[in-house]
C-alpha positions in Angstrom: -149.7 -69.3 199.0 -148.5 -72.7 197.7 -147.3 -75.7 199.2 -143.3 -74.4 198.6 -144.0 -70.8 199.8 -145.4 -72.4 202.9 -143.0 -75.0 203.5 -140.3 -72.2 203.2 -142.1 -69.5 205.2 -143.0 -72.1 208.4 -138.9 -72.9 208.3 -137.8 -69.4 209.0 -140.2 -68.0 210.5 -139.5 -72.0 212.8 -136.0 -70.8 213.0 -136.2 -67.4 214.0 -138.3 -68.0 216.9 -135.4 -71.2 218.0 -133.9 -68.2 217.6 -135.1 -65.4 219.6 -137.3 -66.8 221.6 -135.5 -69.1 223.3 -132.7 -68.3 225.4 -131.0 -71.4 225.4 -131.5 -72.4 221.8 -130.0 -74.6 220.7 -130.8 -76.9 222.6 -127.3 -79.9 223.5 -128.1 -83.5 222.1 -126.7 -86.1 222.7 -126.3 -88.2 219.0 -126.9 -91.8 219.3 -124.2 -94.0 218.7 -125.2 -95.5 215.7 -126.1 -92.8 212.5 -128.0 -93.4 209.7 -126.6 -96.0 206.8 -126.6 -98.1 209.8 -130.2 -98.6 210.9 -132.3 -101.7 210.3 -134.7 -100.2 208.0 -137.4 -103.0 205.8 -137.6 -102.8 203.3 -134.1 -101.1 202.6 -133.7 -97.5 200.8 -132.7 -96.7 197.6 -130.5 -94.2 199.2 -129.3 -93.9 202.5 -126.6 -90.4 203.0 -126.2 -90.0 206.9 -124.8 -87.7 208.8 -123.4 -86.7 211.4 -126.8 -85.3 213.7 -130.1 -85.8 215.0 -133.6 -84.9 215.4 -134.4 -85.2 219.1 -137.8 -86.2 219.1 -140.4 -84.9 222.3 -143.0 -83.2 224.2 -141.8 -79.5 222.0 -141.9 -81.2 218.8 -144.9 -80.8 216.6 -146.3 -82.1 212.9 -147.8 -80.3 210.3 -148.5 -80.8 207.2 -149.3 -79.6 203.5 -153.5 -79.8 204.0 -154.7 -78.5 200.1 -153.5 -82.1 199.1 -156.0 -84.7 200.0 -154.7 -87.0 201.9 -151.7 -85.3 204.3 -152.9 -84.5 207.2 -154.2 -87.3 207.6 -151.7 -89.3 207.0 -149.6 -86.5 209.7 -152.5 -87.9 211.9 -151.7 -90.9 212.0 -147.3 -90.9 212.0 -149.2 -88.7 215.5 -150.8 -91.5 216.4 -148.3 -94.3 216.9 -145.9 -92.1 218.6 -148.5 -91.6 221.2 -148.7 -95.6 221.4 -145.5 -96.5 221.2 -143.7 -93.5 223.4 -146.9 -92.0 225.5 -146.1 -89.0 223.8 -148.8 -86.9 222.5 -147.8 -85.0 219.8 -149.6 -81.9 217.8 -150.3 -82.0 214.4 -151.8 -78.6 212.1 -151.9 -76.7 215.6 -149.9 -74.9 218.0 -148.7 -72.1 217.7 -144.6 -71.7 216.5 -143.5 -70.5 220.0 -144.5 -73.5 221.7 -142.6 -75.6 219.6 -138.7 -76.7 219.6 -138.6 -79.1 216.3 -141.3 -79.7 214.1 -141.4 -82.6 211.6 -142.8 -81.5 208.4 -144.8 -83.5 206.2 -144.8 -81.4 202.0 -146.0 -82.7 198.7 -144.0 -81.8 195.9 -142.6 -82.8 192.7 -139.3 -82.1 193.1 -138.0 -86.3 193.7 -136.2 -88.1 191.9 -138.3 -90.3 191.3 -141.5 -90.6 189.5 -143.0 -93.5 191.1 -146.5 -92.8 192.8 -144.5 -93.9 196.5 -142.0 -92.2 195.6 -140.6 -90.1 199.2 -137.7 -88.1 200.7 -137.0 -88.3 204.1 -134.1 -85.0 205.6 -133.8 -85.1 209.1 -131.5 -82.6 210.3 -131.0 -81.4 214.3 -134.6 -79.1 214.4 -136.2 -80.6 211.1 -137.2 -83.8 209.7 -138.5 -82.6 206.5 -141.1 -85.8 204.5 -141.4 -85.1 201.3 -143.6 -86.9 198.7 -145.9 -86.3 195.4 -148.9 -88.7 196.9 -150.3 -89.0 200.0 -149.2 -92.6 199.4 -145.7 -92.0 199.3 -145.9 -89.9 202.4 -147.6 -92.6 204.6 -145.1 -95.1 203.1 -141.9 -92.5 204.4 -142.8 -92.1 208.0 -143.8 -95.6 208.1 -139.4 -95.4 207.3 -139.4 -92.9 210.0 -141.9 -94.5 212.4 -138.4 -97.4 212.3 -135.9 -95.0 213.5 -137.5 -93.7 216.9 -136.2 -95.9 219.1 -137.8 -98.1 221.9 -136.4 -96.1 224.9 -135.9 -92.5 225.8 -131.5 -92.1 224.5 -130.8 -89.0 225.3 -129.1 -88.1 228.8 -128.3 -84.0 228.5 -132.2 -82.6 227.5 -134.5 -82.0 230.0 -137.2 -83.9 229.2 -137.6 -87.4 227.5 -135.8 -87.3 224.1 -136.3 -89.9 221.5 -132.8 -89.4 219.4 -133.5 -90.3 216.1 -130.2 -90.1 213.4 -129.9 -87.3 211.1 -129.5 -87.6 206.9 -131.1 -88.2 204.2 -133.1 -90.9 202.4 -134.6 -90.8 198.5 -137.0 -93.9 198.4 -139.6 -95.4 195.5 -140.4 -98.7 195.7 -139.5 -101.1 192.8 -142.4 -102.9 192.0 -146.0 -101.5 192.4 -147.9 -103.9 193.5 -147.0 -105.5 197.1 -149.7 -107.6 198.3 -150.4 -110.3 201.0 -153.7 -112.3 200.8 -155.4 -114.3 203.7 -157.7 -117.2 203.7 -160.7 -117.1 205.6 -162.3 -119.4 203.7 -161.0 -122.6 205.3 -160.1 -120.9 208.2 -162.7 -117.5 209.5 -160.5 -115.1 210.5 -162.0 -112.2 212.4 -162.1 -107.9 211.7 -160.1 -107.6 214.9 -157.5 -110.5 213.5 -157.7 -109.1 210.1 -157.2 -106.0 210.8 -154.1 -106.3 213.2 -153.0 -108.3 210.0 -152.5 -105.1 207.7 -151.4 -102.9 210.3 -148.5 -105.9 209.7 -148.3 -105.7 206.7 -148.2 -101.8 206.4 -145.6 -100.8 208.3 -143.6 -102.9 206.0 -144.6 -100.8 202.9 -147.4 -103.4 201.5 -150.3 -101.6 199.5 -152.5 -104.5 198.8 -154.8 -107.5 200.8 -155.5 -110.0 199.1 -158.7 -111.5 201.2 -159.8 -115.3 199.3 -163.6 -114.7 200.5 -165.2 -118.1 199.4 -164.1 -121.8 199.2 -165.3 -125.5 199.8 -165.5 -125.2 203.0 -166.7 -121.6 203.8 -168.5 -118.6 202.0 -167.5 -115.4 204.3 -169.4 -112.3 202.9 -173.0 -111.8 202.9 -175.0 -110.7 199.9 -178.2 -109.2 200.7 -179.7 -111.1 197.2 -178.7 -115.1 197.9 -179.4 -114.9 202.1 -178.3 -119.1 202.4 -174.4 -117.9 200.9 -174.5 -117.0 204.4 -176.6 -118.8 206.6 -175.5 -122.1 205.0 -172.6 -121.3 203.1 -170.9 -119.8 206.7 -171.2 -122.3 209.2 -168.4 -124.5 208.7 -165.1 -124.5 208.0 -161.6 -127.2 208.2 -161.4 -128.9 211.3 -165.2 -129.0 212.3 -165.3 -125.1 213.4 -168.2 -122.8 213.8 -167.2 -120.5 210.9 -168.0 -116.8 210.5 -168.6 -114.8 208.0 -168.1 -110.5 207.1 -171.6 -108.5 206.9 -171.2 -106.1 204.6 -171.2 -103.4 206.9 -167.8 -105.5 208.4 -166.2 -105.7 204.5 -167.1 -101.9 204.1 -165.0 -101.1 208.0 -162.1 -103.6 206.8 -162.2 -101.6 203.4 -161.8 -98.2 204.7 -159.0 -99.6 207.6 -156.8 -100.5 204.9 -157.5 -97.4 202.7 -156.3 -95.3 205.8 -153.3 -97.5 205.8 -153.3 -96.6 201.9 -153.4 -100.5 201.3 -156.1 -102.0 198.6 -158.2 -104.6 199.6 -158.9 -107.1 196.6 -162.1 -109.6 197.0 -161.7 -113.0 195.6 -164.4 -115.0 195.0 -163.1 -118.3 193.8 -164.7 -120.3 190.1 -165.9 -121.9 189.0 -164.1 -124.8 191.3 -163.5 -124.2 194.8 -168.0 -123.7 195.4 -169.0 -126.5 196.9 -170.0 -124.1 199.8 -171.7 -122.0 197.8 -173.4 -125.1 195.5 -174.6 -126.1 199.1 -176.7 -123.0 199.7 -178.1 -123.2 196.5 -177.9 -126.7 194.9 -179.2 -125.2 191.1 -175.7 -123.8 190.4 -174.1 -127.4 191.3 -172.8 -128.7 188.2 -173.4 -132.5 187.6 -170.5 -134.7 186.1 -167.3 -135.3 187.5 -167.8 -132.8 190.4 -169.3 -134.5 194.2 -173.0 -133.6 195.7 -172.7 -130.4 198.0 -172.4 -131.2 201.8 -171.2 -129.7 204.1 -167.4 -130.3 203.5 -164.5 -129.7 207.0 -161.5 -131.7 205.3 -158.9 -129.8 203.2 -159.4 -131.8 200.0 -159.3 -129.5 196.3 -159.8 -130.0 193.0 -164.3 -131.8 193.2 -166.4 -129.1 193.1 -167.8 -126.7 190.1 -170.5 -124.6 189.1 -172.1 -124.8 186.0 -170.6 -123.4 183.7 -174.1 -123.2 181.0 -176.7 -122.4 183.0 -178.3 -119.0 183.4 -179.0 -118.6 186.6 -175.1 -119.1 187.7 -174.3 -116.2 185.7 -177.3 -113.9 187.5 -176.4 -115.2 190.3 -172.6 -114.2 189.7 -174.2 -110.4 188.4 -175.6 -110.1 191.7 -172.4 -110.7 193.3 -170.3 -109.4 191.5 -172.8 -106.4 191.6 -172.7 -105.9 196.0 -169.4 -106.6 196.5 -167.6 -104.5 194.0 -170.4 -101.8 195.6 -168.1 -101.4 198.9 -164.9 -103.0 197.6 -163.5 -98.8 196.1 -160.0 -101.8 194.8 -159.9 -101.3 190.8 -160.1 -105.2 191.2 -161.8 -107.8 191.5 -160.5 -111.4 192.1 -161.9 -114.3 189.7 -160.3 -117.5 191.7 -159.9 -120.0 188.5 -157.6 -122.8 190.4 -157.7 -126.4 190.3 -161.0 -126.2 188.5 -160.4 -130.5 187.8 -163.4 -131.2 188.0 -165.0 -128.9 185.5 -164.0 -129.5 181.8 -161.8 -127.2 179.4 -163.9 -125.8 177.5 -166.5 -125.8 180.0 -163.9 -123.8 182.3 -162.3 -121.6 179.3 -166.1 -120.8 178.2 -167.0 -119.8 182.3 -163.7 -117.7 182.7 -165.2 -115.5 179.5 -168.2 -115.1 180.7 -167.3 -113.8 183.9 -164.7 -111.7 183.2 -167.5 -109.3 181.5 -169.9 -109.8 183.8 -166.7 -108.1 186.5 -165.8 -105.6 183.9 -169.2 -104.9 183.5 -169.3 -103.6 187.7 -166.5 -101.6 186.7 -163.5 -103.7 187.4 -160.8 -105.2 185.7 -160.3 -109.1 186.6 -157.8 -110.9 188.3 -157.5 -115.1 188.3 -155.2 -117.5 188.8 -152.4 -118.1 186.4 -155.3 -121.1 185.2 -156.9 -118.5 183.5 -154.0 -117.8 180.7 -156.3 -121.3 178.8 -159.2 -118.7 178.2 -159.6 -115.7 175.7 -158.8 -112.8 178.3 -158.9 -108.9 177.3 -155.1 -107.6 178.1 -156.4 -105.6 181.4 -157.1 -109.0 183.2 -154.5 -110.0 185.2 -153.3 -113.4 185.6 -152.3 -114.2 189.4 -148.8 -117.1 188.6 -148.8 -119.7 191.0 -147.1 -123.2 189.6 -147.3 -122.9 186.2 -144.5 -120.7 184.1 -145.7 -121.8 181.3 -149.3 -119.8 181.9 -147.3 -116.9 182.7 -145.5 -116.7 179.6 -149.0 -117.7 177.6 -150.4 -114.3 179.9 -147.2 -112.5 179.0 -147.4 -113.8 175.4 -151.6 -112.0 175.9 -149.5 -108.8 176.2 -151.7 -109.4 179.5 -149.3 -108.2 183.3 -149.0 -110.9 185.9 -148.3 -111.2 189.3 -145.9 -113.5 190.9 -147.0 -115.4 193.3 -144.7 -118.9 193.1 -145.7 -121.1 195.6 -142.2 -123.0 196.0 -140.6 -119.6 196.7 -144.0 -117.6 198.6 -146.9 -119.3 199.9 -146.9 -118.2 203.4 -147.9 -122.2 205.1 -145.9 -123.8 203.2 -143.6 -124.7 206.5 -140.4 -123.3 207.4 -138.6 -126.9 208.5 -139.2 -130.7 209.0 -140.4 -129.3 212.5 -142.6 -126.5 211.7 -145.2 -126.2 214.2 -148.6 -125.0 211.5 -148.6 -125.5 208.1 -148.5 -127.9 205.1 -145.2 -128.6 202.4 -146.5 -129.7 198.4 -144.8 -127.5 197.1 -141.3 -127.1 199.5 -140.2 -126.4 203.0 -139.6 -122.2 202.8 -137.3 -121.4 205.9 -136.5 -117.4 206.5 -133.0 -117.5 203.7 -134.5 -119.2 200.4 -137.8 -117.0 201.4 -136.0 -114.2 200.8 -132.8 -115.1 198.1 -134.9 -115.2 194.9 -135.2 -113.0 192.6 -138.9 -112.0 191.0 -137.5 -110.4 188.2 -136.1 -113.8 186.6 -137.8 -116.2 188.1 -140.1 -116.8 184.8 -137.2 -117.1 182.6 -138.7 -114.6 179.4 -141.1 -113.0 181.7 -140.1 -108.8 181.3 -140.0 -107.1 184.0 -142.7 -104.0 182.8 -145.0 -106.9 182.5 -144.7 -107.8 186.0 -146.8 -105.8 188.4 -145.4 -107.1 191.4 -145.5 -110.2 194.0 -148.4 -111.4 196.9 -147.9 -114.1 199.3 -150.6 -115.8 200.3 -151.3 -117.4 203.6 -153.9 -120.2 202.8 -154.9 -121.1 206.4 -156.3 -125.4 206.4 -153.6 -125.7 209.0 -154.3 -121.9 211.4 -157.4 -121.1 212.8 -156.2 -117.4 214.9 -153.7 -114.7 214.7 -151.1 -116.5 216.8 -150.4 -119.4 213.9 -151.2 -116.9 211.9 -148.4 -114.9 212.7 -146.3 -118.0 213.3 -146.5 -118.7 209.2 -146.0 -114.8 208.6 -142.9 -113.6 210.3 -140.6 -112.8 209.4 -141.2 -113.5 205.9 -143.6 -111.2 205.0 -140.9 -109.2 206.5 -138.5 -110.8 203.8 -141.3 -110.1 201.0 -141.5 -107.0 201.7 -138.4 -105.9 200.2 -138.3 -108.6 198.2 -141.5 -105.8 196.3 -139.5 -103.2 197.3 -135.9 -103.0 197.0 -134.2 -103.8 193.5 -131.9 -107.6 193.7 -127.9 -106.1 193.4 -129.4 -104.0 197.0 -130.5 -107.0 198.9 -127.9 -109.3 200.4 -129.0 -112.4 203.1 -126.3 -111.3 205.1 -126.9 -108.1 205.7 -130.7 -108.7 205.5 -130.5 -110.6 208.8 -129.0 -108.2 210.9 -131.6 -105.6 210.0 -134.2 -108.5 210.5 -133.0 -108.5 214.3 -133.6 -105.3 215.1 -136.9 -105.4 214.3 -137.3 -107.7 217.4 -138.2 -104.2 219.6 -141.4 -103.4 217.1 -142.9 -107.7 217.0 -142.7 -107.5 220.6 -144.3 -104.6 221.1 -147.4 -106.1 219.1 -147.2 -108.9 220.3 -146.3 -111.2 217.0 -145.8 -114.7 217.1 -143.1 -114.6 214.7 -141.3 -117.6 214.4 -138.0 -117.6 215.7 -135.4 -119.1 213.1 -132.0 -120.4 213.8 -130.7 -118.6 211.1 -130.6 -115.8 212.8 -129.3 -114.7 216.0 -132.0 -113.2 217.2 -129.7 -113.1 221.1 -127.0 -110.7 219.8 
């Protein structure tokens, strides 16, 4: 039986059971005061049509999923686990006999969607059923984040015999504006534990991010185990900004993070920054160090940049980098490998160009596409390489002219390490102060004049860690701005409005509080009312 036939059979059987198996069916439900069109959903869906009804989530609800397609049952189990954690309500997945069920959530695989985007989904919420249609498991996963945001914090039906959480009914058709919606965390300037990184990934997943870029190396620390070059972690991982103990991820721990993100349909993109920002590597193996303008390697706990460089003409450097890329790509399923390339002020231009072109080929040899900060536009790179724009519009335009796609991360608009204002506890302000409204009120599609949308892969919000060292400080800088960036990546500009967004942003407070997120309570939002 195909999926469509199974779904029709399931719903028909379910309706019969309700009609003849329950003497008082259908149950009377007290509808919630708000309707679906007023729900505080972020990112804002493309299309919402509300109806005057509600779905009652309770102990007599069950989840069923398409089982012939990879990943759909895992999505259903993820939803069940989150409901249990939030409401202490156990919802079985593909287990309960229909006779014991009064309401169903069905996660269905289908090609019949309004959008052809892989992450598109459709939610059809009725009195006794929720039907989530998606083309892929990733689309289904994005859809259940919307459903999670519709579940109230408290049981809100006064007529039901058991606790019931009412979800407003209607239909949602949704798809992302950009294929790539990323966030970056700098674990090199300050090391973050596996559990701290997992918490950040969880928060990003709730808002439909699909890429997590890890800045794994810099002057102050090397954070990933390379088995063929053990001194990188024996020496290079033992420091950080401010003089803390540093740290690193074993390859098993990195695989754990990759798997954790993959369960949330987020790819992890590893970055080894080079040829600059390489002091920790050069300290571990001085043979890599370029003479000339580059400073002699030593333990660095300051925030200075631009003084280190690999030797661009030493065969040992490229043999080393081949080992690094080989070991990391073996445990990194993302199609991308980030080669850094920013702020290489101690590397002569001709050396820099030679280096980037050589390293790009190493990345390609190991089956990955390279990403680099916008400075790599100077080199003769292939069209498969992605440029990440952060500070030079002319570099972005140069890459577009060559046929390359770009990721937009303009420091003046989307750097999460920038202070909100002069009173911010953490962060820097060399690029700009970025209050919550400025973070939201810009359009990635028009930010760099002359860059067509089809060459914008997406957007990414980097969080550099010079001024932060734990989850609470990370969350202070990231939230609520990261929530707004999620909407910039998902929702088209003509559907975004700051005044209306503020209302939906207030609606995120219960979720943020439940997860102990130390978000910045900007005065631009009336959090109390």
